[in-house]
LOKOLZA-819856 format. One record per residue (C-alpha): y, x, z; residue in one letter. Coordinates in pm, whole numbers, padded with zeros to 5 digits, always signed. Each point is the difference from the previous one (the first is absolute). Layout:
YXZA...
//
This chain:
-02407-03090+00818M+00236-00155-00267D+00346-00119+00087K-00090-00369+00056F-00270+00076+00224S+00215+00248+00184F+00261-00280+00051L-00261-00179+00245N+00010+00311+00235A+00363+00013-00004V+00246-00194+00271H+00209-00258-00146A+00331+00121+00161Q-00024+00338-00139L-00046-00138-00356I+00309-00231+00061D+00184+00310+00125D-00117+00207-00308M+00116-00283-00211Y+00343-00009+00140E+00009+00355-00065Q-00095-00037-00337Y+00286-00233-00073K+00248+00231+00109K-00137+00333-00103Y-00302-00036-00207P-00043+00377-00086D-00016+00080+00326A-00361-00164+00033L-00321+00191-00072E-00065-00092-00388P-00305-00229+00038S+00186-00202+00257W+00310-00038-00248K-00217-00107-00278S-00176-00250+00224F+00342-00169+00097F+00113+00008-00358Q-00297-00159-00115G+00045-00256+00273F+00361-00066-00076D-00100-00077-00379F-00263-00257+00151A+00223-00166+00219L+00262-00038-00299E-00262-00110-00247N-00275-00208+00171Y-00014-00312+00215S-00170-00064+00368D-00297-00107-00174D-00107+00332-00127D+00012+00117+00360F-00247-00225+00118G+00026-00068+00375S+00304+00228+00038A+00306-00194-00100P+00250+00228-00135V+00331-00239+00061S-00039-00028+00411N+00004+00376+00138S+00027+00372-00050A-00153+00077-00336P-00210+00298+00114V-00133-00179+00301Q-00135-00261-00233Y-00094+00257-00254A-00212+00155+00273Q-00125-00351+00089Q-00107-00059-00347A-00158+00326-00065V-00207-00050+00334T-00104-00359-00090N-00100+00139-00369N+00262-00259-00120A+00209+00210-00219V-00060-00116-00361S-00139+00224-00262E+00292+00007-00185D+00245+00129+00266I-00253+00266+00098A+00024+00139-00351K+00380-00016+00012E-00027+00246+00285F-00230+00216-00203K+00232+00011-00308V+00289+00107+00238V-00221+00280+00102N-00082+00107-00352L+00405-00015-00069I+00034+00215+00303E-00247+00250-00130A+00152+00029-00324Y+00299+00076+00152R-00123+00254+00257S-00266+00170-00227R+00063-00114-00371G+00148+00355-00047H-00356+00145+00038L-00126-00199-00291F+00265+00087-00273T+00006+00135-00362K+00239+00272+00107T-00227+00315-00098N+00078+00078-00369P-00311+00253-00050V-00268-00085+00239R-00165-00284+00217E+00169-00057+00343R-00235+00053+00318R-00172-00279+00097H+00104-00192+00340Y-00184-00242+00165F-00016-00288+00100P+00144-00097-00337T+00227-00311-00067L-00293-00201-00151D+00014-00362+00124I-00317+00019+00154E+00121+00199+00277N+00238-00233+00113F-00260-00302+00010G+00090-00138-00336L-00225-00053-00313S+00025-00054-00377K-00022-00345+00084E+00332-00009+00146D+00192+00181-00298L+00115-00350-00140N+00103-00141+00308K+00360-00046+00091K+00150+00181+00317F+00338-00080+00145N+00020+00379+00132S+00078+00107-00370A+00369-00068+00103T+00007+00314+00207Q-00047+00213-00273T+00327-00128-00199G-00206-00281-00205M+00202-00290-00045P-00298-00244+00184G-00349-00042+00034P-00215+00199-00234A-00376+00059-00054T-00155+00307+00183L-00037+00141-00340Q+00359-00025-00093E+00084+00147+00349I-00234+00296-00054I+00138+00071-00336T+00353-00017+00115H-00093+00245+00307L-00193+00227-00246Q+00340+00017-00183N+00230+00060+00247I-00230+00232+00220Y-00273+00149-00224C+00149+00085-00309D+00174+00333-00119S+00212-00014+00344I-00167+00003+00340G+00243-00098+00277V-00032+00092+00357E+00235-00169+00233Y-00203-00178+00260M+00023+00287+00243H+00387-00071+00035I+00082-00141+00323Q+00358-00164-00096N-00062-00376-00068V+00295-00031-00248E-00096+00313-00207E-00361-00102-00037K+00121-00346-00104K+00253+00126-00245W-00286+00230-00148I-00243-00291-00011M+00262-00208-00206E+00116+00298-00224W-00344+00065-00134V-00086-00372-00022N+00274-00044-00267V-00187+00032-00360N-00300+00101+00166E+00126+00344+00100N+00029+00109-00385H+00332+00086-00183P+00195-00248-00212N+00170+00219-00251L+00195-00049-00314S-00056+00140-00328A+00301+00236+00067Q-00117+00111+00322E-00341+00089-00158K+00148+00201-00251T+00215+00185+00246E-00314+00080+00206I-00162+00109-00315L+00267+00228-00087F-00026+00182+00331K-00349+00020-00024L+00010+00157-00332N+00274+00267+00119Q-00224+00102+00294A-00317+00030-00229V+00180+00147-00297A+00160+00279+00217F-00335+00091+00160E-00163+00049-00332N+00276+00180-00120Y+00005+00257+00239L-00383+00024-00029H+00046+00090-00353T+00277+00236+00009K-00079+00201+00314F-00353+00017+00010V-00157+00120+00298G+00311-00005+00227Q-00002-00156+00314K+00204-00319+00018R-00162-00265+00238F-00048-00241-00255S+00056-00378+00114L-00290-00092-00264E-00203-00279+00155G+00307-00132+00225G+00279-00030-00296E+00051-00344+00141S+00204+00166+00268L+00298+00033-00238I+00041-00387-00072P-00055-00050+00355A+00270+00223+00104L+00217-00128-00261D-00072-00365+00125Q+00047+00091+00357L+00339+00134-00055I+00120-00274-00212T-00133-00258+00226R+00139+00152+00324S+00330+00053-00175S+00013-00387-00052Q-00076-00021+00377L+00329+00200+00093G-00149+00361-00006V+00275+00245-00077D-00168+00329+00016E-00377+00118-00023V-00156+00312+00152V-00339+00079-00112L-00240+00255+00100G-00329+00125-00149M-00246+00272-00036A-00039+00201-00352H-00253-00254-00163R+00182-00180-00271G+00358+00111+00105R+00093+00129-00346L-00075-00303-00113N+00215-00181+00266V+00288+00270-00060L+00020-00072-00372T-00090-00381-00032N+00156-00133+00315I+00266+00264+00090F+00108+00060-00356Q-00014+00371-00001K-00009+00120-00342S-00335+00074-00168Y+00135+00328-00155K+00076+00113+00342Q-00361-00048+00120I-00112+00162-00315F+00198+00294+00047S-00120+00036+00366E-00365+00008-00138F+00101+00270-00225E+00024+00216+00325G+00373+00099-00073K+00218+00149+00285E+00232-00239+00185F+00379+00089+00004E-00036+00014+00382E-00243+00255+00193D-00270-00236+00060V-00341+00138+00150F-00223-00304-00031S-00234+00069-00302G-00109-00383-00045D+00383-00122+00081V-00055-00275-00265K-00243-00181+00216Y+00228-00016+00311H+00356-00032-00101L+00239-00292+00115G+00196-00219-00216S+00275-00255+00076S+00129-00234-00278K+00215-00296-00028K-00200-00243-00232I+00057-00357-00120T-00294-00252+00030T-00120-00225-00270A+00195-00274+00182N+00320+00207-00013G+00013+00112+00379E+00121+00328+00048E-00219+00193+00255V+00001+00355+00127R-00347+00149+00024I-00104+00335+00157N-00338+00208-00032L-00028+00205+00278T-00111+00373-00036P-00359+00050+00130N-00231+00270+00087P-00346+00010-00073S-00070-00129+00350H-00081-00363-00122L+00154-00221+00299E+00275+00212+00105T+00260-00136-00225V-00068-00378+00144A+00183+00118+00315A+00299+00108-00179L+00036-00307-00209V+00021-00184+00322E+00267+00221+00126G+00192-00019-00285I-00007-00349-00019C+00122-00043+00361R+00280+00245-00076A+00101-00228-00276K-00031-00320+00205V+00219+00168+00267D+00252+00178-00191N+00032-00181-00315V-00099-00355+00012Y+00105-00084+00355K-00315-00063+00174D-00116-00256-00306D-00350+00089-00012Y-00037-00237-00321S+00192+00247-00213K-00229+00300+00009V-00366-00016-00111L-00259+00283+00085P-00298+00032-00213I-00289+00257+00071V-00244+00059-00235I-00333+00108+00158H-00336+00145-00129G-00303-00195+00155D-00113+00322+00163G+00308+00081+00116A+00111-00320+00169I-00333-00025+00170A-00051+00356+00100G+00354+00149+00143Q+00093-00080+00336G+00372-00017-00103I-00063-00327-00155V-00061-00128+00328Y+00307+00148+00167E+00217-00139-00262I-00150-00348-00015A+00057-00024+00367Q+00385+00039-00078M+00033-00349-00172M+00129-00196+00302N+00136+00287+00187L+00392-00011+00048E+00093+00331-00072G-00221+00037-00316Y-00048-00335-00134R+00105-00023-00402T-00038-00394-00051G-00388+00037-00126G-00146+00250-00238T-00196-00102-00346V-00305+00241+00006H-00193+00030-00332I-00305+00168-00001V-00122+00177-00314V-00367-00045+00069N-00214+00182-00231N-00301-00043+00227Q-00076+00404+00016V+00313+00095+00171S-00019+00366-00081F-00332+00076-00094T-00178-00192+00309T-00189-00325-00057N+00183-00289+00224Y-00330-00041+00216L+00088+00383+00107D+00348-00040+00030A+00030-00282+00268R-00170-00228+00240S+00215-00299-00060S-00069-00269-00248V+00316+00060-00181Y+00215+00290-00021C+00273-00262+00098T-00119-00078+00332D+00291+00200+00160I+00206-00350-00096A-00179-00184+00280K+00178+00201+00234V+00311-00149-00072T-00132-00338-00087D+00102+00066-00369S-00146-00189-00281P-00198+00175-00278V-00067-00065-00380M-00286+00142-00166H+00039+00012-00353I-00213+00077-00315N+00251+00265-00190A-00124-00104-00315D+00131-00360+00043D+00358+00111-00066V+00112-00380+00060E-00166-00023+00347A+00168+00335+00094V+00331-00119-00093V-00100-00321+00196H-00067+00186+00297A+00298+00198-00018I+00220-00303+00009R-00177-00096+00295F+00073+00339+00182A+00370-00033-00077A+00026-00359+00079D-00185+00040+00356F+00203+00320+00079R+00335-00164-00068A-00100-00315+00189K-00176+00180+00315F+00128+00355-00004G-00354+00117+00045K-00220+00259-00178D-00210-00100-00257V-00302+00137-00175Y-00116+00022-00348I-00337+00130-00096D+00002+00080-00344L-00342+00058-00095L-00061+00183-00318G-00159+00343-00074Y+00088+00360-00089R-00093+00115-00373K-00038+00363+00052Y-00065+00217+00330G+00243+00094+00294H+00203+00149-00298N-00086+00025-00371E-00188+00322+00020G-00242-00171+00255D-00347-00111-00071E-00050-00341+00183P-00352-00037-00118R-00106+00274+00269F+00038-00251+00287T+00020-00347-00175Q-00217+00020-00331P-00077-00372+00025N+00336-00123+00028L+00128+00229-00263Y-00241-00124-00237K+00141-00325+00046L+00352+00122-00014I-00037+00160-00342S-00112-00325-00164K+00296-00202+00163H+00286-00116-00171Q+00371+00101+00123N+00210-00314+00155P+00242+00000-00307R-00292-00060-00234E-00145-00272+00231I+00346-00154+00017Y+00070+00035-00358K-00311-00184-00091E+00090-00281+00272L+00335-00036-00166L-00133-00030-00350I-00235-00251+00080K+00275-00198+00160E+00206+00032-00298N+00280+00182+00211V+00048+00264-00206V-00134+00088-00351S-00211+00327-00111D+00304+00099-00234E+00220-00011+00320V-00202+00195+00235L-00053+00263-00269K+00369+00028-00065K+00050+00027+00383M-00233+00305+00009E+00132+00152-00297Q+00342-00012+00134D-00070+00146+00335F-00199+00278-00169K+00273+00101-00212A+00231+00004+00314L-00253+00246+00153L-00016+00192-00309D+00399+00036-00043E+00008+00103+00389N-00288+00222-00050F+00197+00199-00277D+00319-00003+00187A-00164+00150+00321S-00065+00313-00217K+00388+00063+00001E+00035+00010+00349I+00033+00372+00147E-00017-00063+00352R-00099-00340+00193N+00236-00138+00247T-00056-00174+00347M+00172-00328+00103D+00121-00023+00318V-00171-00268+00227F+00257-00277+00122M+00294+00208-00144Q+00239-00256+00062D-00060+00039+00386D+00060+00373-00019W+00310+00028-00222T+00203+00121+00310E-00270+00261+00089Y-00038+00283-00286P-00305+00211+00088I+00113+00289+00205G-00009+00332-00179G-00153+00367+00104K+00065+00065+00370N+00179-00337+00025C-00091-00040+00379V+00108+00362+00098T+00297-00001-00218A+00151-00339+00097S+00301-00045+00235K-00048-00322+00158V+00278-00145+00246D-00170-00176+00271T+00267-00034+00253T+00127-00313+00150Y+00328-00102+00188D-00072+00077+00363L+00181-00325+00154E-00172-00220-00250K-00319+00182+00101L+00080-00077+00386K+00047-00365-00105E-00328-00007-00175L-00180+00176+00269A+00140-00265+00248I-00061-00296-00224K-00387+00066-00085I-00074+00087+00360S+00144-00382+00149T-00241-00236+00044L+00136-00349-00038P+00095-00149+00365A-00153-00342-00066D-00342+00138-00058K-00240+00103+00271K-00207+00306-00057F-00255+00189+00201I+00166+00228+00240N-00153+00330-00147K+00186-00106-00335I+00305-00060+00183T+00013+00336+00170R-00086+00173-00320L+00312-00160-00180F+00232+00065+00297E-00118+00372+00012N+00082+00019-00373R+00323-00116+00063I+00042+00270+00290K-00093+00252-00246M+00316-00084-00222V+00194+00028+00320E-00133+00316+00095T-00021+00168-00367N-00329+00051+00010S-00232-00134-00258L-00379-00017-00037D-00224-00009-00268W-00014-00371-00037A+00357-00023+00025M+00050+00260-00282G-00233-00203-00224E+00144-00336+00060L+00330+00109-00058L-00101+00156-00341A-00097-00347-00096Y+00283-00177+00122A+00245+00232-00158T-00170-00040-00328L-00013-00367+00037L+00390+00000+00017T-00018+00213-00318E-00143-00270-00196K-00345+00148+00010Y-00309-00212+00098N-00271+00125+00227V-00374-00114+00023R-00244+00149+00250I-00369-00058-00018S-00314+00097+00148G-00218-00039+00323E+00196-00068+00296D+00329+00074-00144V+00204-00253+00186E-00015+00155+00317R-00142+00341-00119G-00347+00121+00081T+00150+00192+00305F+00214-00277+00089S+00346+00162-00073H+00148-00201-00283R+00008-00348+00105H+00145-00118-00311A-00114-00357+00065V+00007-00124+00366V-00128-00361+00100K+00110-00237+00262T-00192-00024+00310E-00101-00362+00001D+00006-00140-00374T-00083+00356-00167E+00311-00064-00229E+00086+00332-00219E+00309+00166+00049Y+00081+00274-00238I+00331+00182+00077P+00020+00171-00339L+00003-00338-00176R+00347-00045+00166H+00157+00297-00156V+00113-00197-00310N-00159-00162-00319E-00223+00274-00125Q-00359-00031+00039R-00181+00141+00287F-00365-00051+00008D-00250+00100+00239V-00370-00103-00027Y-00310+00094+00206N-00268+00032-00269S-00363-00107+00012H-00235+00301+00084L+00019+00153-00310S+00112+00333-00161E-00114+00019-00319Y+00126-00356-00120G+00316+00019+00212V+00148+00337-00110L-00087-00096-00374G+00194-00320+00077F+00311+00189+00145D-00027+00268-00266Y+00027-00292-00244G+00273-00153+00167Y+00189+00348+00001A-00061+00004-00381M+00192-00310-00038A+00287+00048+00262A+00173+00319-00041P+00289-00143+00252R-00244-00070+00281T-00104+00254+00241L-00377-00082-00009T-00214+00142+00276I-00365+00008+00054W-00113+00111+00349E-00337+00099+00091A-00106-00109+00343Q-00133+00352+00025F+00059+00251-00259G-00351+00071-00057D-00050-00359-00129F+00158+00095-00303T-00340+00161-00119N-00101-00358-00045G+00281-00033-00279A-00053+00359-00146Q-00036-00183-00326I+00344-00127-00011I+00128+00365+00099V-00194+00181-00271D+00072-00248-00271Q+00334-00099+00048Y+00191+00124+00258L-00023+00371-00116V-00078-00037-00367A+00164-00313-00152A+00336+00170-00095E-00183+00263-00199E-00255-00228-00149K+00199-00293-00072W+00371+00061+00049K+00016-00227+00311I+00222+00058+00312Q-00048-00124+00335N+00164+00022+00332G-00261-00100+00249L-00007+00127+00347V-00312+00065+00149M-00008+00059+00377M-00288+00164+00150L-00030+00056+00386P-00104+00377+00025H-00034+00251+00273G-00287+00104+00266S+00046-00185+00294E-00335+00052+00137G-00118-00338-00130Q-00295+00145-00178G-00103+00050-00355A+00065-00343-00133E+00369-00043+00060H+00163+00361+00026S+00057+00077-00389S+00156-00149-00309A-00164+00264-00209R+00332+00178-00067L-00197+00252-00209E-00100-00286-00245R+00344-00084-00078F+00109+00345-00048L-00304+00083-00229T+00145-00280-00226L+00355+00108-00002C+00152+00118-00324A+00283-00013-00217N+00165-00167+00293E-00196-00283-00050N+00013-00146+00348I+00197+00126+00336I-00201+00095+00293V+00188-00009+00348A-00073+00064+00367N+00287-00063+00197I+00091+00071+00346T+00353-00178+00053S+00121-00343-00004P+00308+00114-00183A-00197+00197-00268N-00223-00320-00016Y+00319-00219-00049F+00140+00235-00266H-00369+00025-00190L-00032-00388-00046L+00341-00032-00109R-00031+00270-00251R-00304-00186-00138Q+00216-00266-00139M+00300+00193-00070K-00162+00241-00241F+00089-00104-00367G-00368-00006-00085F-00335-00098+00224R-00275+00202+00121K-00245-00083+00236P+00057+00110+00352L-00304+00088+00246V+00103+00041+00331I-00242+00137+00289M+00137-00202+00297T-00005+00076+00373P-00184-00168+00256K+00077+00175+00339S+00350+00106-00135L+00097-00357-00012L+00077+00014+00350R+00051+00366+00048H+00324+00065+00198P+00104+00288-00217K-00055-00219-00287V+00357-00156+00005V+00314+00023-00225S+00353-00068+00069P+00172-00264-00219L+00203+00264-00157E-00284+00155-00144D-00086-00332-00178L+00344-00066-00113A+00128+00343-00098N-00341+00202-00113G-00231+00018-00258S-00355+00043-00069F-00109+00354+00089Q-00329+00122-00183P-00028+00290+00240I+00126+00034+00380L+00095+00330+00135D-00036+00112+00356D+00308-00100+00162P-00041+00241+00281T-00125+00299-00188A+00196+00335+00000D-00083+00153-00341P+00048+00361+00142A-00274-00071+00243K-00261-00193-00183V-00304+00222-00065E-00243-00324-00093R+00125-00271-00254L-00238-00274+00065V+00007-00290-00269L-00154-00343+00107C+00045-00366-00047T-00038-00314+00175G-00113-00070+00378K-00115+00365+00050L+00380+00095+00000Y+00050-00141+00336Y-00328+00131+00152D+00122+00336-00092L+00362-00061+00096L-00120-00089+00371A-00203+00328-00008K+00320+00202-00124K+00231-00158+00250E-00259+00069+00282E-00049+00360-00085L+00371+00049-00083N-00115+00171-00301D+00302+00122-00242D-00259+00180-00240K-00133-00303-00170V+00197-00228-00229A-00159-00335-00048L+00104-00141-00356V-00119-00360-00111R-00078-00092-00357L+00116-00365-00021E-00057-00037-00354Q-00297+00183-00089I-00034-00105-00361Y+00210+00101-00195P+00101+00293+00165L+00368+00091+00011N-00018+00362-00069M+00344+00067+00023D+00025-00099+00365N-00332+00178+00077I+00128+00310-00146N+00305-00017+00176A-00193-00057+00325I-00196+00334-00091F+00306+00167-00072D+00143-00087+00363K-00294+00097+00148Y-00033+00340-00185K-00089+00201+00315N-00317-00192+00043R-00321+00195+00035K-00221-00287-00057E+00014-00325-00208L-00266-00271+00138I-00095-00350-00111W-00114-00188+00297A-00196-00333-00013Q-00197-00198+00226E-00241-00123-00260E-00304+00209-00106P+00074+00289-00196E-00184-00146-00322N+00214-00325+00066M+00375-00070+00028G+00250+00181-00185A-00133+00381+00038W-00163+00004-00353S+00307-00146-00179Y+00233+00250+00234I-00206+00289-00108L+00016-00085-00372R+00394-00016+00021N+00047+00305+00251F-00304+00223-00097R+00264+00303-00093D+00171-00026+00375T-00307+00143+00184G+00004-00339+00188I-00302-00059+00263Q-00132-00303+00143V-00059-00125+00354I-00229-00310+00023S-00314-00134+00137P-00326+00129-00209V-00123-00155-00297P-00141-00331+00059S-00213-00288-00164G+00233-00266+00233T+00373+00010+00053P-00029+00023+00365A-00261+00031+00283P-00140-00309+00141G+00041+00145+00365S+00333-00034+00151H-00063+00323+00188K-00075+00174-00329M+00307-00127-00135F+00214+00143+00297E-00167+00345-00023K+00052+00030-00377N+00363-00144+00017Q+00062+00269+00317T-00158+00275-00202K+00256-00058-00303I+00285-00026+00221I-00105+00351+00169N-00066+00164-00309D+00327-00081-00154V+00169+00162+00296F-00276+00275+00046Q-00087-00104+00349T-00390+00049-00077N-00187+00306-00006D-00141-00070-00362E+00260-00148-00202P-00142-00273-00252A+00230+00120-00286K-00155+00081-00334R+00140+00206-00266P+00018-00110-00348V-00267+00164-00226T+00024+00081-00370A
//
């Protein structure tokens, strides 16, 4: 049934209602109805009542008369065809991107139905007829169908395919429609602009050719086939700077990275060449392919004279991981440098086609676009689409039509571009800059090219794509294609082109010779200007540092009362009111719980001009409802954040979306750019961090050694066996301790509010930055013994090891080392037995161990007969393997549950049985102790 027959069966009131909706919100309608009403409006404006036969237009609602006219078969053929042309126009907007010339080396897939006019009820006889609907496409007046088709083909089906009809926002869609209508979505470049584009393209091509000649067989992950990325980035930075951007943060994987470093970030060619020679670095660097992963920061002046700071984020081989850091760095810049002005910082992320389609973190980051705690004002995503991803054909790499279909999640526009048409690339890039500046949203550029060689230059791509590589072997590079075009247009002469190439070749030769003189390579510090106050800590910096974390007692009391007092003019639920009243009572009785110790750490840091950011799932109240950093009024849900009333410093706390990998990466990036902000990521349960293990492995524990990057991120990981089963017991302490070396991170398991207070304060008082991983408690949050007096916060300091306050060294026969929650379980038993032969010593900072303190403890209990490590984690987990490595010469023994494949039993009764056995074994109340001696 066609639309006109269908109208017969539709109630007139429905059509009237839809027409009224169309006039207010046209894009809210189903597309075919929208097309119908558009066509009808054209008809009303351009045709008389006579064209409608027995349905005069002038007397009543137009849609009712349209229905009557159709019912009576009275609509003129001209009006009917006007509707059909409107449908054709809509089809070009919606599906024109499927029928473009965007693939430089092979035919596109075929999609049906096509845009042939016969599919719209039109014929060749209509090609010379004029239609008023031409004005919808940006044409100045009525035009023939042939002119309309040619116009639409130029806009939607040439070297650029535009996807935007999925966008719901009417203003955005209209803006895009008008933008692409200008000059039929083609660039209008001056001769100077064309010459500048060719210059950047020549740099890209010549650099790759030079490396291929001078370093035969070495991996370089070349950009060949996608060289137009270089003029694209150059133009994006230039255009964005004109639109107000002062700083750019770029993230990309290894393909084309060397080209970007040299030709965008102006890293010297001789430095690159020297790195290819394989020389040692002045620093101790352990990454063998460091040149593909190094970061860079530079202040440049664009062709238009604007000064812009640009940053290339260091990246691991895990392709999309770096994107999360880019967003976090940008947000830190927005918050702390540009005073919440999102227009000043531009995130750019360069993806591979396989990675953007295949890796889940892409979705996690995409969902951050409009979230209050994670938005960055829009990201420009550029996909260097080489059509084979790593070695896999695109048909095996994704189920979606395009690798960029993630854009539809955020209603973001996509430009698909033939990478061989460098002017189209520049045009699309300018669109991206303009759209992002206008709407503060993500925009995607799908740069469709090819990859000249295999995954690296030693691979044989014909193993997997023999036919494609036959085509590629005969294909001209983008520079040669553009050269021929500019010669044909008389923009440049052949002589000028030869000189350009010769001059650049001479420059490379000069740098190549100079590289031979470099004895040892140097590594630039990423964002060095942000870290001038924080030199990298030296050997044993954590254990050797003496840090003053005290705070005036009277001021501490005042702060405690201030952050525990709710405004009298706001009504909160009774539980919140009582909770805050209890906090004031804690101050009055001088007995602070875990939450008060934590909140006072933040409050005191704020008074000392540090900022605080906490992010993660449920962090505003805390997973176990202890923090309540944000409270809401009962009736209006207005937020009240007590710590924002301490002073003018930033205190930000954000519940994240349900993401670990993306959010931990974001917060790591934030901390990378904000050394004066205590940046915290808290897992809902500690074991959830395994979903973000890539961030831990690739950045948290390794970045300082790989790239000279400091980072003070705090990870709070709820940890401890509470009988909740295997899923929510362990933050996998053993994994972190396995990754510890050279004081790369700090790992702690704290048992008192005061020590927690000083640990958090110490994190910012250090003269350097190290990541801090804390096994935070669950049941201890409200344990009656887990309290501290105000004096311990005001006058104390962080204690990496806590001695047994009740033990008499002369009587102690068994020295038991432990950490975390188990201490209080053991303490209860010790008090029950009144056992004076056992001393319970807590390791609060597990890495790095403070051996001076530990040796002092050992000396104190020199009469001991046994040294025990006790843990509630299974023997193959927890800290035991680490403890054994560090105390193997002491004869230490372990008391723990037996080895297991899961962190805790699923049965609560089994948990109780295991826990009871550990405790009894420590105090030797079992017939068969569970201690197991160390064996060689």
